[in-house]
PLY file of the C-alpha trace (Angstrom):
ply
format ascii 1.0
element vertex 91
property float x
property float y
property float z
element edge 90
property int vertex1
property int vertex2
end_header
0.00 0.00 0.00
1.44 3.36 -0.99
0.41 5.93 1.58
1.03 9.63 1.23
2.91 9.33 -2.04
1.29 12.23 -3.88
3.80 13.99 -6.09
6.79 12.61 -4.23
6.90 9.47 -6.38
7.75 11.60 -9.39
10.45 13.30 -7.37
11.97 9.89 -6.70
11.49 8.65 -10.24
11.35 11.51 -12.68
8.75 11.14 -15.39
11.31 10.17 -18.05
12.82 7.55 -15.77
9.39 6.29 -14.77
8.53 5.58 -18.41
11.81 3.70 -18.83
11.08 1.65 -15.71
7.56 0.90 -16.89
8.94 -0.27 -20.26
10.89 -2.98 -18.41
7.58 -4.80 -17.94
7.26 -5.10 -21.71
10.66 -6.79 -21.95
9.82 -9.61 -19.52
6.93 -11.60 -21.11
9.17 -14.10 -22.95
10.64 -15.23 -19.62
7.19 -15.35 -18.05
5.88 -17.51 -20.89
8.76 -19.99 -20.61
7.75 -23.50 -19.65
11.07 -24.09 -17.88
10.83 -22.91 -14.25
14.61 -22.35 -14.18
14.22 -19.64 -16.84
11.37 -18.04 -14.91
13.33 -18.11 -11.64
16.32 -16.46 -13.32
13.96 -13.71 -14.49
12.56 -13.31 -10.94
16.07 -13.09 -9.49
17.14 -10.51 -12.08
14.07 -8.38 -11.40
14.63 -8.55 -7.63
18.23 -7.45 -8.05
17.18 -4.60 -10.33
14.45 -3.50 -7.90
16.94 -3.52 -5.00
19.42 -1.36 -6.92
16.73 1.11 -7.98
15.36 1.31 -4.44
18.82 1.86 -2.91
19.63 4.59 -5.38
16.32 6.38 -4.83
16.65 6.18 -1.04
20.15 7.65 -1.27
18.90 10.48 -3.50
15.98 11.18 -1.18
18.27 11.34 1.86
20.66 13.68 0.00
17.67 15.93 -0.69
16.67 16.01 2.97
13.81 13.50 3.01
13.03 12.00 6.39
12.93 8.25 6.94
9.18 8.66 7.46
8.73 10.27 4.03
10.77 7.54 2.35
8.88 4.80 4.19
5.57 6.36 3.15
6.69 6.51 -0.50
7.73 2.86 -0.40
4.66 1.72 1.54
6.68 0.51 4.54
7.45 1.81 8.02
10.23 4.31 8.63
11.87 1.75 10.89
12.05 -0.90 8.18
13.46 1.45 5.56
15.99 2.81 8.07
17.02 -0.70 9.08
17.50 -1.67 5.44
19.18 1.50 4.16
20.33 3.46 7.23
23.84 2.10 7.22
24.37 3.44 3.69
23.64 7.07 4.56
0 1
1 2
2 3
3 4
4 5
5 6
6 7
7 8
8 9
9 10
10 11
11 12
12 13
13 14
14 15
15 16
16 17
17 18
18 19
19 20
20 21
21 22
22 23
23 24
24 25
25 26
26 27
27 28
28 29
29 30
30 31
31 32
32 33
33 34
34 35
35 36
36 37
37 38
38 39
39 40
40 41
41 42
42 43
43 44
44 45
45 46
46 47
47 48
48 49
49 50
50 51
51 52
52 53
53 54
54 55
55 56
56 57
57 58
58 59
59 60
60 61
61 62
62 63
63 64
64 65
65 66
66 67
67 68
68 69
69 70
70 71
71 72
72 73
73 74
74 75
75 76
76 77
77 78
78 79
79 80
80 81
81 82
82 83
83 84
84 85
85 86
86 87
87 88
88 89
89 90
């Protein structure tokens, strides 16, 4: 659940970047249609790794711009404690 996101999501992912991220979904269907679970699991792993890198980068940018842990947690739909636990050591 994304609470309190409002316009902040587009601050985290600028419109141009958001379109590029959305286009990633169009590149995945061949892996999703594969009948070999190993191919599908490799796709899942790759997407998780990509999501983690994007999230880490956006959290770092938000912190550099003065966002509170509460604001970041709200944008990600998690508590401030969980986002701080996950990313606090990087800031």
